C-alpha positions as CSV (number, residue, x, y, z in Angstrom):
1,M,97.1,53.5,72.4
2,G,97.7,57.2,71.5
3,G,101.0,58.9,71.2
4,I,103.9,59.5,68.8
5,L,105.7,56.7,67.1
6,L,109.5,57.4,66.8
7,R,112.2,54.8,66.2
8,G,109.8,52.0,67.1
9,M,108.8,53.5,70.4
10,V,105.5,55.1,71.2
11,F,105.6,58.3,73.2
12,G,102.5,59.5,74.9
13,A,101.1,60.3,78.3
14,G,102.6,58.4,81.1
15,W,105.7,57.3,79.3
16,G,107.9,58.5,82.2
17,Q,111.6,58.8,82.6
18,M,112.5,56.6,79.6
19,R,111.4,59.3,77.2
20,H,114.8,60.8,76.7
21,D,116.7,57.6,76.3
22,W,116.5,57.7,72.5
23,V,118.3,61.0,72.5
24,F,121.2,59.5,74.4
25,E,121.3,56.5,72.1
26,V,121.3,58.6,68.9
27,L,124.1,60.8,70.2
28,T,126.1,57.9,71.5
29,D,125.7,56.2,68.1
30,L,126.9,59.4,66.4
31,V,130.0,59.6,68.6
32,D,130.8,55.9,67.8
33,Y,130.2,56.4,64.0
34,A,132.5,59.5,63.9
35,E,135.3,57.8,65.8
36,R,135.1,54.7,63.6
37,N,135.2,56.8,60.4
38,G,138.0,59.2,61.2
39,L,135.8,62.2,62.0
40,P,137.4,63.5,65.2
41,R,135.8,67.0,65.2
42,L,132.3,65.5,64.8
43,A,133.1,62.9,67.5
44,R,134.1,65.7,69.9
45,K,131.1,67.9,69.1
46,A,128.7,64.9,69.4
47,A,130.3,63.9,72.8
48,E,129.9,67.5,73.9
49,T,126.3,67.6,72.8
50,L,125.7,64.3,74.7
51,A,127.1,65.8,77.9
52,V,124.9,68.9,77.5
53,A,121.8,66.8,76.9
54,R,122.5,64.7,80.0
55,D,123.1,67.9,82.1
56,E,120.0,69.7,80.9
57,I,117.7,66.7,81.1
58,A,119.0,66.0,84.6
59,A,118.5,69.6,85.7
60,A,115.0,69.6,84.2
61,R,114.1,66.5,86.1
62,D,115.5,67.9,89.3
63,D,113.4,71.1,89.1
64,G,110.3,69.1,88.1
65,R,110.0,70.1,84.5
66,G,110.7,66.6,83.3
67,G,113.1,67.7,80.6
68,A,110.5,68.7,78.0
69,G,108.5,71.3,79.8
70,G,106.5,68.8,81.7
71,G,104.0,66.9,79.5
72,E,104.6,65.7,75.9
73,P,108.1,66.2,74.4
74,S,108.7,68.8,71.7
75,L,110.0,67.0,68.6
76,H,110.9,70.2,66.7
């Protein structure tokens, strides 16, 4: 199976809508970490970034771009 291994998940052709879930998980974890460790500015910025990611990925799906320009995601 070809593809990119990232955080235990293989990303390649045909991986579908689940391909952005790791982004949401990482940002959610960052919000939780910041809140638990008394970092309110970081928590707010991470929450804001999470909202932007959700909006942009949803918009990209709605217009047929898939959120990463169509095919494979850009990891840089």
